[in-house]
C-alpha positions in Angstrom: -6.0 4.9 21.7 -4.4 2.9 18.9 -3.0 6.0 17.2 -2.6 9.6 18.3 -5.1 10.9 15.7 -7.9 8.9 17.4 -9.5 10.4 20.6 -12.7 10.2 22.6 -14.7 13.4 23.2 -16.7 14.5 26.2 -19.8 12.6 24.8 -17.9 9.3 24.8 -17.8 9.4 21.0 -14.9 8.2 18.9 -13.1 11.1 17.0 -10.6 11.1 14.2 -8.5 14.2 13.7 -10.8 15.9 16.2 -14.0 15.1 14.2 -16.8 13.3 15.9 -17.5 10.1 13.9 -21.2 10.0 14.8 -21.7 13.4 13.3 -19.8 12.3 10.2 -21.9 9.2 9.9 -25.1 11.3 10.3 -24.0 13.8 7.7 -22.6 11.4 5.0 -24.2 8.0 5.8 -22.6 4.7 6.1 -20.5 2.7 5.2 -18.1 5.7 5.3 -14.4 5.8 5.1 -12.8 8.8 6.9 -9.3 9.9 6.2 -7.1 12.2 8.2 -5.2 14.3 5.7 -2.6 15.6 8.1 -1.7 12.1 9.1 -1.1 11.2 5.4 1.0 14.3 4.9 2.9 13.6 8.1 3.7 10.0 6.9 4.9 11.3 3.5 7.1 13.9 5.3 8.7 11.3 7.6 9.8 9.1 4.8 10.9 12.0 2.6 12.9 13.7 5.3 14.5 10.6 6.7 15.5 9.3 3.3 17.1 12.6 2.3 18.9 12.8 5.6 20.2 9.2 5.9 20.3 7.9 2.3 21.7 11.1 0.7 20.9 13.3 -2.3 18.5 11.9 -4.9 16.9 9.3 -2.6 13.1 9.5 -2.2 10.0 7.5 -1.4 7.6 6.4 -4.1 4.1 5.9 -2.8 2.8 2.4 -3.6 -0.4 3.3 -5.4 -2.0 -0.1 -5.1 -2.7 0.5 -1.4 -5.1 3.4 -2.2 -5.3 4.8 -5.7 -7.5 7.9 -6.4 -6.9 11.4 -7.7 -6.8 12.8 -4.2 -3.8 10.7 -3.1 -1.8 11.6 -6.2 -2.5 15.3 -5.6 -1.1 14.9 -2.1 1.9 13.0 -3.4 2.5 15.8 -5.9 2.2 18.5 -3.2 4.6 16.6 -0.9 7.0 16.1 -3.8 7.4 12.3 -3.6 7.3 9.6 -6.3 4.8 6.9 -7.1 4.8 3.2 -7.8 2.1 2.2 -10.2 1.0 -1.3 -11.3 -1.5 -0.7 -14.1 -2.4 1.7 -16.9 -5.5 2.5 -14.8 -3.3 3.8 -11.9 -1.2 5.7 -14.4 -4.3 7.3 -15.9 -5.6 8.3 -12.5 -2.2 9.9 -11.6 -2.2 11.8 -14.9 -5.8 13.0 -14.3 -4.6 14.4 -10.9 -1.8 16.3 -12.6 1.1 14.2 -11.2 4.4 14.4 -13.0 4.9 10.7 -13.9 8.6 11.1 -14.6 8.9 10.2 -10.9 7.0 7.0 -11.3 7.9 3.3 -11.4 5.6 1.1 -13.5 5.5 -2.4 -11.9 3.6 -5.6 -12.8 4.5 -9.2 -13.7 2.4 -9.1 -16.9 2.5 -5.7 -18.5 0.6 -5.9 -21.8 1.8 -4.2 -25.0 -0.9 -1.6 -24.3 0.5 -1.0 -20.8 4.0 -0.5 -22.2 2.9 1.8 -25.1 0.6 3.8 -22.8 3.4 4.2 -20.3 5.9 5.3 -22.9 3.5 7.7 -24.6 2.8 9.4 -21.2 6.4 9.7 -20.1 6.5 7.1 -17.3 9.8 7.4 -15.5 10.9 3.7 -15.2 9.5 0.4 -16.0 10.3 -2.2 -13.3 11.0 -5.1 -15.6 9.8 -8.5 -14.3 10.9 -10.9 -17.1 12.6 -11.1 -20.5 9.4 -11.3 -22.5 8.5 -7.9 -21.1 12.0 -6.6 -21.9 11.7 -7.6 -25.5 8.3 -5.8 -25.8 9.7 -2.6 -24.2 12.6 -2.6 -26.5 10.5 -3.2 -29.6 7.9 -0.5 -28.7 10.6 2.0 -27.7 12.4 1.4 -31.0 9.2 2.0 -32.9 8.8 5.3 -31.1 12.4 6.3 -31.5 13.3 6.6 -27.8 15.5 5.0 -25.2 13.4 3.8 -22.3 14.8 3.7 -18.7 14.2 0.5 -16.7 15.2 -1.2 -13.6 15.2 -5.0 -13.1 13.1 -6.6 -10.4 15.2 -9.2 -8.7 14.2 -11.8 -6.0 16.8 -12.0 -3.3 15.4 -15.1 -1.6 14.5 -13.5 1.7 11.9 -14.9 4.1 10.3 -11.9 5.9 8.2 -14.1 8.2 4.9 -12.5 7.3 1.7 -13.9 5.8 2.3 -16.1 2.8 0.0 -14.1 0.6 2.0 -10.9 1.1 5.5 -12.5 0.8 7.1 -11.5 -2.5 10.9 -12.0 -2.2 11.3 -15.7 -2.3 13.0 -17.5 -5.1 9.8 -19.1 -6.5 7.8 -15.9 -6.3 5.6 -15.0 -9.3 7.4 -11.6 -9.2 10.9 -10.8 -10.4 14.0 -12.6 -11.6 15.9 -14.9 -9.2 19.5 -14.1 -8.2 20.1 -17.5 -6.7 19.5 -19.4 -10.0 21.8 -17.3 -12.1 18.9 -15.9 -14.1 19.5 -12.4 -12.9 23.0 -12.4 -14.4 21.5 -13.4 -17.8 18.8 -10.7 -17.5 21.4 -8.0 -16.8 23.5 -9.0 -19.8 20.4 -9.3 -22.0 19.1 -5.8 -20.9 22.5 -4.2 -21.6 22.4 -5.6 -25.1 19.2 -3.8 -25.9 19.7 -0.7 -28.1 16.5 1.1 -27.0 16.7 0.3 -23.2 18.7 2.0 -20.5 19.3 -0.1 -17.4 19.4 2.3 -14.4 19.4 -0.2 -11.5 17.7 -3.0 -9.5 14.6 -3.4 -7.5 13.5 -5.9 -4.8 10.5 -6.3 -2.6 10.4 -8.9 0.1 6.8 -8.6 1.5 4.4 -6.5 3.6 3.5 -5.9 7.2 7.0 -6.5 8.5 7.9 -5.3 12.0 11.5 -6.5 12.1 14.4 -4.6 10.6 16.4 -7.8 9.9 14.7 -8.9 6.7 15.2 -5.4 5.2 18.9 -5.5 6.1 19.3 -9.0 4.8 17.8 -7.9 1.5 19.9 -4.8 1.3 23.1 -6.8 1.9 22.2 -9.3 -0.8 21.3 -6.5 -3.3 24.5 -4.5 -2.6 26.6 -7.7 -2.9 24.9 -8.4 -6.2 25.6 -4.8 -7.5 29.3 -5.4 -6.7 29.3 -8.9 -8.3 27.6 -7.8 -11.5 30.0 -4.9 -11.8 32.9 -7.3 -11.6 31.3 -9.6 -14.1 30.0 -7.1 -16.7 31.4 -3.7 -15.8 27.9 -2.4 -15.3 27.3 -0.6 -12.0 23.7 0.1 -10.8 22.8 3.7 -10.1 19.5 3.0 -8.4 18.7 0.5 -5.7 14.9 0.3 -5.0 14.2 -1.6 -1.8 10.5 -1.7 -2.2 8.1 -1.3 0.8 6.7 -3.4 3.6 7.1 -1.6 6.9 4.4 -2.8 9.3 1.5 -0.9 10.6 -0.2 -1.2 14.0 -3.7 -2.6 13.5 -4.3 -4.0 17.0 -2.9 -3.0 20.4 -0.6 -6.0 20.7 1.3 -4.9 17.6 4.1 -2.3 17.9 3.9 1.2 16.4 7.0 1.6 14.4 9.2 4.7 14.3 9.7 4.9 10.6 12.4 7.5 10.7 14.4 5.3 13.2 13.9 2.3 11.0 15.2 4.2 8.0 18.2 5.5 10.0 19.1 1.9 11.1 18.8 0.5 7.6 20.9 3.4 6.3 23.7 2.6 8.8 23.7 -1.0 7.7 23.7 0.0 4.0 26.5 2.5 4.5 28.7 -0.3 5.9 27.8 -2.7 3.1 28.5 -0.1 0.4 31.9 0.7 2.0 32.8 -3.0 2.2 31.7 -3.7 -1.4 33.6 -0.7 -2.8 30.7 0.4 -5.1 29.4 3.9 -5.8 26.5 4.9 -3.5 23.3 4.3 -5.5 20.2 6.4 -5.2 18.0 4.6 -2.7 14.2 4.4 -3.4 11.6 3.0 -1.1 8.0 2.3 -1.9 5.8 2.8 1.2 2.1 2.3 0.7 0.4 0.8 3.8 2.6 2.8 6.1 1.5 6.1 4.4 -2.3 5.7 4.4 -3.4 2.8 6.6 -3.5 4.6 10.0 -5.0 7.8 8.4 -8.3 6.1 8.1 -11.2 4.3 9.7 -14.5 2.9 8.4 -17.9 3.6 10.0 -20.8 1.2 9.7 -24.4 1.2 11.0 -25.3 -1.8 13.1 -28.3 -3.9 11.9 -29.0 -7.0 13.8 -27.4 -8.6 16.9 -27.8 -12.4 17.0 -27.0 -14.4 20.0 -26.6 -18.2 19.7 -26.4 -19.6 23.3 -23.5 -21.8 23.9 -21.9 -20.9 20.5 -21.3 -17.4 19.4 -22.8 -13.9 18.9 -23.0 -12.0 15.7 -23.2 -8.2 15.1 -24.2 -7.5 11.5 -23.3 -4.2 9.8 -24.2 -2.4 6.5 -20.9 -3.1 4.8 -18.4 -6.0 4.8 -16.2 -7.8 2.3 -17.2 -5.6 -0.6 -15.5 -2.6 1.1 -13.0 -4.6 3.1 -12.1 -8.1 1.8 -8.9 -8.4 3.9 -10.3 -10.6 6.6 -11.8 -12.9 4.1 -8.5 -13.1 2.2 -5.9 -13.0 5.0 -7.7 -13.2 8.3 -6.3 -9.7 8.9 -6.5 -8.3 12.4 -8.5 -5.1 13.1 -9.5 -3.1 16.1 -13.3 -2.7 16.3 -15.0 0.0 18.5 -18.6 1.0 19.2 -18.1 4.6 18.2 -21.0 5.9 20.2 -20.1 4.4 23.5 -16.3 4.4 23.8 -16.3 4.6 27.6 -18.7 1.7 28.2 -17.5 -1.7 29.3 -16.5 -4.1 26.4 -18.4 -7.1 27.8 -20.0 -8.5 24.6 -17.9 -11.0 22.6 -19.0 -11.2 19.0 -18.2 -11.8 15.4 -18.7 -8.7 13.2 -20.4 -9.9 10.0 -21.0 -8.1 6.8 -24.3 -8.0 4.8 -23.3 -10.2 1.9 -24.9 -13.5 1.2 -21.6 -15.3 1.9 -20.6 -17.2 5.0 -17.1 -15.8 4.7 -18.3 -12.2 4.8 -16.7 -11.3 8.2 -14.8 -8.2 9.3 -13.5 -9.7 12.6 -14.1 -12.5 15.0 -13.9 -12.6 18.8 -14.4 -8.9 19.3 -15.1 -7.4 22.7 -17.4 -4.4 22.5 -20.5 -3.1 24.4 -23.6 -4.9 23.2 -24.8 -2.7 20.3 -28.3 -1.7 19.4 -29.7 -1.4 15.9 -28.7 1.9 14.4 -25.6 2.5 16.5 -22.3 3.2 14.7 -19.5 0.7 14.7 -15.9 1.7 13.7 -13.2 -0.5 12.2 -9.8 1.2 12.6 -6.8 1.5 10.3 -8.6 0.9 7.0 -6.7 3.3 4.7 -4.7 0.6 2.9 -6.0 -2.2 0.7 -9.6 -1.5 1.6 -11.1 0.8 -0.9 -8.5 -0.2 -3.5 -9.6 -3.9 -3.2 -13.3 -3.1 -2.9 -15.9 -4.7 -5.2 -19.6 -4.6 -6.0 -20.2 -8.2 -4.9 -24.0 -8.7 -4.4 -24.4 -5.4 -6.3 -23.5 -3.4 -3.3 -22.3 0.2 -4.1 -18.8 1.1 -2.9 -18.7 3.5 0.1 -18.1 7.2 0.2 -14.6 8.4 1.3 -14.3 11.7 3.1 -11.3 13.6 4.4 -10.7 15.7 7.5 -8.5 18.8 7.5 -8.4 22.0 9.6 -11.2 23.5 7.6 -13.6 20.6 8.1 -14.6 17.5 6.2 -14.7 17.1 2.4 -15.5 14.5 -0.1 -12.6 12.4 -1.6 -14.7 9.8 -3.5 -18.4 10.0 -3.8 -20.6 7.1 -2.8 -21.5 4.9 -5.8 -25.2 4.8 -6.8 -27.4 2.1 -8.2 -27.0 3.7 -11.6 -23.2 3.3 -11.3 -23.7 -0.4 -10.8 -25.5 -0.8 -14.2 -23.8 1.9 -16.3 -21.7 -0.7 -18.2 -24.5 -3.2 -18.6 -26.0 -3.6 -22.1 
């Protein structure tokens, strides 16, 4: 199977964390997202353990909330004693509602409003990750009004091409995110930040992109950032205490992709960083990483009920399901690869090539094309694997379709994480 938490039972049914997906669909209905709690905890623990072991004291992972933000995930992050990366006041509010200590949070975003900044300061957010000088002025002004000194780190763009999808590349010089090193603007930003009376500059951040399977882009980014720390120390006397390398480790969505050993990736990056730090003659900074997809993606699958099967001789076949782009827009946005299974007949021959289509009145509402599965019948359960990241968090109510229920699996059985939206939920804000 694609990941070790997925198995096939004696009935030929797909199972996740030992739970029969057909029984889950029968109990909870579809569309249904099913999350393996132990897999999430395992992924948190791999990052936390490896970073403490190889990067040294004080280094830790900060979960990238945008991949899957809900009270449940923040409770797990609190229990596993990791940090969080947040990108909105809504994510901050959710973390606070879950009882998360937001001193271990990094507030991102290329357009933080004054409300965002004030809300973050009022609730004790750990660091703002500053994207531009306008934002810096606002943080300084609001912090001065409140009589505090606010810690920040600067988001810099190192100019790295990670060779991933253009829509999830973030480290190039002309990115909408961050301040470019290459143009000299980063130097100006450091000096400007150091001049602010109500701001404390604690370090630098970079993020080069997502779904990266090669270690080289991360090492290239680390080399440039360490070199920059040394250069800015020489120019200004300021030495960064934090180096946040962002996230981006790839996840296996289809069999042709590798399954990364995240601990080994971290070990190899640490060896490279250690050599660069030694050569640059700077103090070892605290290293932060911001995994999101690689924490939650492979913990989850989504179950759908098959509606119609349409065959167009000489052209293509369609299998329609009771979900689609409202609960998973990633194929429509990025043509993202997924593994699709007929959960009820996992041992049958995959001899029916089809396009899996959603239920929306939209030609682009597809979940995957050119899928080989057994020919399904109406009412059978279809599974799309590895849907824990950027699925529910990007979900919408397009065509007034309620968002799906999310359930978790642990040793004691299944439990609700997010209830299914109702029709009443769809109209509760209408006047």
